[in-house]
N, C-alpha and C positions, 0 to 999 in steps of 0.2 A: 247744478250737477255738472261734473267734468265731462269732457268730450269722450264719447265711446262709440264704436262702430263694430258690429259683429257680422255684418253681411247676412242678416237673417232673411230678408226678402230675396236676396240674390240666391240663397240656398233653395228657397221654395221654387224659384223660377228654374234653377238648374235641374232640380229633381223632376219638375213638370216636363222639361224638354227631354229628359232621359226616357220618358214614356214612349216617345216617338222615334228613338234612335234604333236603327237596325231593321226597319221595315223595308222589304224588297218588292220589286215589281218585275214582271217578265216583259222584256223588250220584244220588238218585232222579230228579231233573229232568234228568239227563244232563250237568250241569256238572262240570268237573274242579276239585277243590279240594285244597289242600295241607294235610297234617296237621302241626301244630306239634310240636316236639321240646323237651322240658323235662328238667331233671335232678331226680331224687328219686323215691323210691317213694311209694305212696299210703298214707302213714301217717295215723293219725287226725288229727294236727295239720295236715298238709298238706291233707287233705280238708276240714277245717273252714275253712281259709283260702280254698280254692277256692270253697267254697259260701258264702263271706262270712258264716260263722257262722249260716247259716239252714238249717233242715231242708227248706225248700221249694225249694232250688236245688241242682241236681246238676251235677257237672263235665261240661263239654262233651266230646263224642267225635266223631270219633276223635282220638287223640293218642298220642304215643310218649314214654315216660319211660325214662331211662337212669340207672343208679346202680351203685355199687361194692358187690359182695356179699362180696368176700374179698381179702385181701392177705397173702401169705406169702413167706418167704425161699426162693428156689429154689437148693437146695444142689447140684443137678446141674450148674449153670452156674458155680459158684464157681471162680475161678482164683487165681493167685498174687496176694495182696493187696498185695505190695510192688512190683508192676510199675509203671513210669512210662514213658509214651510221650511222646517229645519231637518236636515238629513245628516246623520253621523256616518262617516266613512273611515274605515281602517284600511290602510294601504299596505300591500306586500312590499317588503324592502327589495331594492334592486340597485344594481350598479351599472353604469354606462361607460363604455370605452370611449375616451375622448377622441381617439383617432378614427376608429371605424364606426362609432355611433351605436354599436351593438349593445343591447340591453340583456343583462343576466339577472334573473330573479333569484332571490335568496329564500331560505327556509325559515325566516323569522319576520315578525311584523315590522313595518316601516312607520311612516308618518300616520297620524290620526287627525282627521279634520271634521269640522262642522260647516256645512254649506247652508246658508240662509238664502232661500229663493223667494223673491218678491213676486206677487201675483202678476202675470203678464196681461197685456191689453189685447182684447180680441178684435180682429179685423176680418172683413170679407173681401177677398181678392178675386177678381174675374180675369180670366185669361182666354186668349183665342189662339187656335192653331189653324193656320191657313195652309191647305194642301194644294200646291200648284201642279197642275197636270196639263199635258198637251192634248189628251183625248179622254173620252169617257171611260174607256177600258182601264186606263191607268188609275183614274179616280176610283173606280169600283174595286180594284185590287187593294188599294190602300184602305178604303172604307171598311171592307170586310175584315181586314186584319185588326183594325183599331176598334171597330164597333163592338166586338165580342168581349173587350176588356171591361166595359162599363155596364154594371147592372144595378143602379145607374152610376155606381161610384167605384173608384180605384184608390186603394190606400198607398200612401207614399211616406217615406221616412227621410227627414232632412239631415239628421246626425245619428251617430251610434254612441253618443254620450249617455252613460247610464243615468246621469243626474238631470238630463234635459227632459223635463216633463212636457215639452211642446214639440218633440221630434216627430210624432206621428200625426198625420192629418189625412184627409180624403180629397179626391178630385171628383167633383160631380159634373157629369155631362148634362148641360142645360138646353142647348139649342144647336141645330144643324142647319146650315145654309148650303144646299146642295151645289149651287152654281152662282157665280157673279155675273154671268152673261145675260144679256137681254135677248128675248125671242121675238121675232126672228133675228138671227145674227146678221149684222150689217157688214159693211166693208172692212171694219176694224177686226184685226186678228188678235183679240184679247186672249191672254192666258186664262184657261178655265181654273177657277179656284173653288175648292170645297172648304167652307168655314165651319169650325166646330167651337162653340162657346162653352167654357167651363167655369165652375165656381169652386173656390178653395177657401175653407175657413182656416185662418192662420192666427198665430199669436206673435206679438212683438214683446220680447222679454227684456227687462232692465238688467243691469249687471248683478250678479249674485255676490254675496259676501262669503269669503272662505276664511275660516278661523282654524288655526292649528290648536289641537287639544293639548293641554299641558298635563299629561298623565305621569304620575310619579311611579317609576319602575323600581327604583331602589334608592336608598339613602346611605351614602358612604361618607361619614364624617365623624370626627372626634371633637369633643368640646374640652378645651384645656383652660386651666386657670392661668393667671398672669405668671405664676411660678413655673408653669410647664407641666403641672400634674393633671391627670385626667380627673374631671369633676365627678363627684359622687352624684348619681342620678337623683337620690333622695333630696339633695340640696336644690335641685331644679324644681321638684314638686312643691317644696315649701317656699319657693321664691327667695331663697337666701342669696346673698351677694356672691357671685362666682367669678367676677372679673370679666375680661374680654374673651369672647368666643372666637376661636380660630377655625374657620371652615376651609377645607381643601378638597376641591373637586371641580375640574373644568367641564365644559358643557358640550364637548364635541369629540368625535372619534379621531384617533391618530394612528399612524403606522410606525412601528419601531423596527429598524433594520440595520444590519451591520454596515458601518462606513467603509469606504474603500480608500481611506487615507493611510492605511498601514498601521494605525494605532489600535492595539488589541482591545482597549476599553472604550473606544469611540463608536457611537451608534447614531444613525440619522433618524430624525423624527419629522414626519410630514403629515399634513392634513389630508384626510381621506375624502371628505365630502364638503367642498368649499361652499356650495349653496346652503347646506344645512348649518354650517359654521357661521355664515353671514347672519342667518336668522337667529341662531342661538346667542351670538355675541352682540346682536343688534348693531352691526356695522352700518353707518350711514351710506346710502347709495351713492352719494357724491364722491365718496372715497374709494369706490370700486371702479377699476378700469374696465372698459368694455373688452371682453375677450381675454382679459388678463387673469393670472392665477392669484389666489389669495396668499399673501406672504406673512411671515411671522411678525414683522415689524408692526403691522396693523393690529394684530392680536395683542402683542405685548404692550403697545401704547395704550390700548383700552384698559389693560390690567394695571397700568401705572408705571410701566417701564421695568427694566431689569439691570442688574449690575454684574460684575465679574464673579461675585460670590453667590448670585441667585442659583437656586437648585431646581431640578426636576425629579419627580419621584414616580415610579411605576410599581403597582402592587401586583404580586404574583398570586397564582391560584392557591399556593400554600399559605398565603398571608404575609410572607416576607416581602420587603420592599427593596427595590434597586434605586439608588439615588446618586446624583452627581451634579456637577456644574454643567452649564450649557452656554452656547453662543449661536447667534444666527449666522448661517453660512454667508459670507460676504459675496460669494460668486453666485449663489442661488438662494435668495432669501425665502424661498418656499420650504427650506430645510433647516432644521435646528440640529446642530451637532452636540450630542450629550456625551460628556466624559464621565463615566460611572466610576465610583469608588470601587477598587478591586475587591474589598471585603463584602460588598453588597451584591456582587454578581454571583449567580449560582456556580459553585465550584465543580470541577470535573471529578468524576468518580474514578478512583484508581483501579486499574485492571491488572491482574497478576500476569507477569511476563512468562512466556513459554520457555525462555532461556534461563532465567534465574529462579523462577517460581515465586518471586516476591512481588507484592503490589507495586506497580510502577505507573507511568504516565497515563492519564485518561484522555489520550488523543489518538486520532487515526491520521495517516498520511494522505488518504484520499478516500472518497466514496465512489465505488466503481460498479459498473455492470459487467459481470464476468464474461459475458458473451460479446462485449464490445471492446474490452480492455485486455491487453496482453502484457503482463509484467515482463515477459522476456524481450519485448521490443524496446524497453527503456533501460538505460545503463543502471539506474537506481531502482528498478522495478522489483528486484529480488535481493536487496541488500539485507544484512543481518539486522533483525529487529523491525523491519518495515511492517506497517499495519494497514489493513484495508477493511472498510465496512462494505460487505457484499450485499448487493441488491437482489440477487437471485441465487437459486441452488446451483451447486456444482457437483456432478456425479451423484444425483439423488438415488437412494436405495430404500428398500422396505425396512431395513433394520435401523436406519437413521443413525448410523455411527460406524466407527471403525474404518478400515481401508478396503477398497474394492480392488482385488488383485486382477492383473491382466488375464483375460480369458474368462472372467466371471461376469455373468449377466446380472446387473443390479436389480432387475425386476424380481427374480426368485432365487438368486444366488447360485444358479446352475452355470455350467460351462457350455450349454447347448449353443448359444449364440455368443461368440467371443466379444467381449466388451473392451473398448479402448477409449478412455476418457480424453478430454482436450489436453493437448501438449502444454498449453500455456500454464496450467495449474498442476502439472505432475510434480511429484517429489523427485529428489535426485536419484532414488533407486527405481524410478519408473512406475511406482504405485500411484493410484488415483485417490486422493483424499475426498471424503464426503464433507462438503461445506454447505451448511443450511443458509437459506436466505435470511438477511438481516443480522447475520453473525459478524463478528470481528475476528480476523485471522492475523497471524503473525508468522513471519519467516524466521525459523530458528537456525538457519544455515544448511539444513538438509531436507526439511519438509515444512508444509503449511500446517500450523496448529490453530485450532479454534480456541480463542481465549475468552470469547463472549458468545455463549450459546443462547439464543432467544428462548428456546424451549425450557431452559433451566433458570432463566433470569427471574429475579424477584425484586420488587420495589422499583424505584426510579434510578436509572443509570444515566449519567450525563457525560457525554464525550464531546470533543471539539475537533472539527476538521481543520487540520493545519494549513490546508491549501486555501480555504476561504475564511478561516477563523470563526466560522459559525458554529454555535453549540447546539447539540441535539440531545433530546431526552427520550429514553425508552420507557414508554408507558402505554398500557392497554394494548399490548401486542403490536406496536408500531413505533417508528422513529419520528418524532416531531421536533420542530425547533424548540429549544429549551425555554426561551422567553420572547423571541422575536415574533412580530405579527401585529395584529390589530388590538388596540386597547380602547374599550368603551368608556364613556364618561363615568367617573367615579373610581376608575382603576388607574388613573394617572392624575398628576396635579403639578402646579408650580409652587415653589416657596420663594417668592421674589424678595422677601425681607431678610433672607439668610445673610 
């Protein structure tokens, strides 16, 4: 058996000592003080250290010392040594911030494991707690506080691990030695010690086997003939010759995000969970640098390498596929730069212009919070044809449309409370346009016109932010990235032979 050490007896001793932590005594001046708890008996060497190798210095009292006095195999609790307990565990998925270490739990299932626990070996451990005091009154104060805890046992827990079946045990009080002094007291001024003997049934467990369950969540694959045609499933049933099967589906999650290299069709691909990827791809431990990040060269080498014509494919929710060539970033090998073919990228939806009335560009110049952005503060903030995607309402009213005139209350349309909207979004004639949240507006030279109204939108609308080149899709009442984000196994793959 390989070397292993889990500090099991150490945990039992630690929990035993915690029983005696925090007990107080009342000193002669009436002040309550706490007695320290240490491990170890008062051997000659320990006493010399406490006295700092001086005969003129005595150890301070009171104090409590705990130590092991015996350890023996408990044959009365021995059971079948070949027994193996199997526990299936399903873990909730989580992500951990590499810098702060904070853990965020997700709303879907993570890893699934089977834990095989071997039967532990029972032992009987005896421990002693020596309570050193300078007088009988101190001794009685400690004894009263401790004695009420044992009837005659006290339960302790060594770990909070759900799978540890040996975490709970009991401490039995077996014997009490009220004093170590002889009567009558001679000329020696010995420290008065109250000794309490305890018995603890413990288990020593061997290492457990942890196996990751290989549960099939989905199968995303096509089987092609050598000519490139999809094979008829009937031919598979009757074991007819179908040629070579081409399977495409990588085994780990990746993140697709817009590259910052200025190229409109370039996107970065990075690995989300390096530990899970190491297990999925069975990367040898010797090839993993301590504390280092997993880079794409290691992955691609296991897959057989890649060429300048190799391709990467991402499957969209609609079933359409984005594909393009790729290369490992030479500056940061943890990132792949994918250059997608223009005709495979979701195209922008043309939106009618308020100036010409004809369908035109499916882009916005910026995405803005109307209460933090002032178009009048920028020289190009209100140029002809400029478009903004608005994150909040401007001049909201109950009729949800039209113009709110000066002196009109948007709540009920009355003029009881004069209303004056924000100057930043006024039209040239001083009126205040109603702009709903998530809408797209355009400046026609005299006023702001809503050219995309979310309340009247139907189907999927795709627009692109010219400032960041990120595309967004209007779906289910909200703007989401059109295709950027996390891709699970089965929704992306390499074609290294292209």
